[in-house]
C-alpha positions as a printed NumPy array, in Angstrom:
array([[173.772,  47.546, 123.573],
       [173.665,  44.285, 125.478],
       [177.08 ,  42.675, 125.956],
       [177.522,  38.956, 126.086],
       [179.195,  37.568, 129.193],
       [180.814,  34.732, 127.273],
       [182.89 ,  37.331, 125.36 ],
       [184.149,  38.823, 128.598],
       [187.504,  36.962, 128.654],
       [188.282,  36.809, 124.918],
       [191.203,  38.644, 123.325],
       [189.014,  39.752, 120.431],
       [185.571,  39.361, 118.955],
       [184.515,  39.968, 115.359],
       [181.602,  42.277, 114.65 ],
       [178.55 ,  40.799, 113.012],
       [178.935,  40.497, 109.245],
       [175.973,  42.748, 108.533],
       [177.828,  45.687, 110.145],
       [181.107,  45.14 , 108.299],
       [181.133,  45.631, 104.531],
       [184.677,  44.613, 103.693],
       [188.031,  44.77 , 105.43 ],
       [190.69 ,  43.932, 102.862],
       [192.896,  46.726, 104.186],
       [193.218,  45.008, 107.546],
       [196.605,  43.619, 106.594],
       [197.844,  46.788, 104.897],
       [200.704,  47.44 , 107.327],
       [202.086,  43.899, 107.211],
       [201.748,  43.82 , 103.411],
       [203.6  ,  47.132, 103.066],
       [206.4  ,  45.829, 105.307],
       [206.59 ,  42.613, 103.269],
       [206.852,  44.529,  99.974],
       [209.403,  46.96 , 101.436],
       [211.667,  44.006, 102.173],
       [210.932,  42.015,  99.021],
       [211.333,  44.875,  96.523],
       [213.77 ,  47.073,  98.497],
       [211.33 ,  49.996,  98.603],
       [210.204,  52.485, 101.224],
       [206.592,  52.671, 102.375],
       [206.199,  56.184, 100.964],
       [207.318,  54.906,  97.54 ],
       [204.766,  52.1  ,  97.66 ],
       [202.042,  54.551,  98.721],
       [202.982,  56.867,  95.841],
       [202.782,  54.019,  93.324],
       [199.384,  53.036,  94.749],
       [198.315,  56.661,  94.274],
       [199.592,  56.705,  90.67 ],
       [198.231,  53.294,  89.686],
       [195.046,  54.619,  88.056],
       [196.83 ,  57.391,  86.117],
       [198.175,  56.984,  82.593],
       [200.713,  59.774,  83.254],
       [201.175,  62.796,  85.524],
       [203.353,  65.873,  86.031],
       [205.238,  66.64 ,  89.229],
       [203.029,  69.713,  89.737],
       [199.853,  67.647,  89.662],
       [201.334,  64.856,  91.787],
       [202.615,  67.216,  94.466],
       [199.204,  68.878,  94.814],
       [197.112,  65.718,  94.687],
       [199.473,  63.513,  96.727],
       [199.952,  66.417,  99.176],
       [203.748,  66.343,  99.165],
       [206.126,  69.173,  98.3  ],
       [207.25 ,  69.131,  94.669],
       [210.942,  69.266,  95.56 ],
       [210.731,  66.418,  98.082],
       [208.464,  64.349,  95.815],
       [210.937,  64.493,  92.967],
       [214.07 ,  63.987,  95.072],
       [212.801,  61.371,  97.533],
       [210.232,  59.408,  95.563],
       [210.103,  59.908,  91.774],
       [213.82 ,  59.938,  90.908],
       [214.734,  56.967,  93.153],
       [211.831,  55.009,  91.622],
       [213.08 ,  55.951,  88.158],
       [216.535,  54.583,  89.019],
       [214.946,  51.316,  90.16 ],
       [212.834,  51.048,  86.997],
       [209.379,  51.658,  88.473],
       [208.741,  55.055,  86.813],
       [209.695,  56.375,  83.379],
       [209.273,  59.594,  81.416],
       [206.082,  59.208,  79.396],
       [206.666,  62.497,  77.534],
       [210.098,  64.097,  77.767],
       [211.01 ,  67.776,  77.346],
       [211.792,  67.456,  73.655],
       [208.471,  65.727,  72.845],
       [206.253,  68.806,  72.165],
       [205.469,  69.529,  68.56 ],
       [207.121,  72.312,  66.623],
       [204.017,  73.316,  64.641],
       [202.835,  76.916,  64.538],
       [199.437,  76.008,  66.057],
       [201.127,  74.463,  69.08 ],
       [203.156,  77.599,  69.717],
       [200.124,  79.851,  69.333],
       [197.542,  77.932,  71.34 ],
       [199.519,  76.098,  73.991],
       [201.164,  77.52 ,  77.045],
       [203.901,  74.901,  77.048],
       [206.672,  74.923,  74.479],
       [209.838,  72.862,  74.379],
       [211.476,  75.465,  76.63 ],
       [208.965,  75.326,  79.488],
       [207.416,  71.887,  78.97 ],
       [206.675,  69.862,  82.095],
       [207.741,  66.234,  81.837],
       [204.99 ,  63.611,  82.142],
       [205.82 ,  60.508,  84.181],
       [204.17 ,  57.08 ,  84.248],
       [204.471,  53.738,  86.027],
       [206.354,  50.984,  84.237],
       [205.008,  47.494,  83.672],
       [207.332,  46.312,  86.449],
       [205.592,  48.7  ,  88.866],
       [202.112,  47.696,  87.73 ],
       [202.946,  43.999,  88.163],
       [204.31 ,  44.691,  91.653],
       [201.124,  46.586,  92.544],
       [198.997,  43.736,  91.199],
       [200.883,  41.337,  93.507],
       [200.387,  43.848,  96.336],
       [196.613,  43.93 ,  95.833],
       [196.505,  40.148,  95.522],
       [198.371,  39.736,  98.816],
       [195.87 ,  42.09 , 100.462],
       [193.036,  39.883,  99.253],
       [191.509,  42.014,  96.477],
       [189.92 ,  39.948,  93.723],
       [190.502,  41.134,  90.138],
       [188.675,  38.317,  88.356],
       [185.358,  40.171,  88.251]])
């Protein structure tokens, strides 16, 4: 690869556009810091909401496996604090399961061992939309 001598004393040089597809995540760190301050959140909470953004709902078991975080720490350090701040809510609570005979016969979960399903609130989704917009992602397409 031939190097140009006129680039020798520069602080930086961009790669040619044909080699770079897209770099919207370039400002990820500064955007996370900005949203931590603006919304009084931790980076791990923002990353969890980004992870959950495409899900309608989830259980703590699924989230802990897929997000690769221990279930106990995920609930205590991320999910419950976000619930207190209004970013997560219980989509299906423990008392939601049906009491029909078919449900008791064919489902493993009853009202006594039902796992709660959580979801992001509209407040969280609006915050994430602003986050993506600040990063430079275009949602008009």
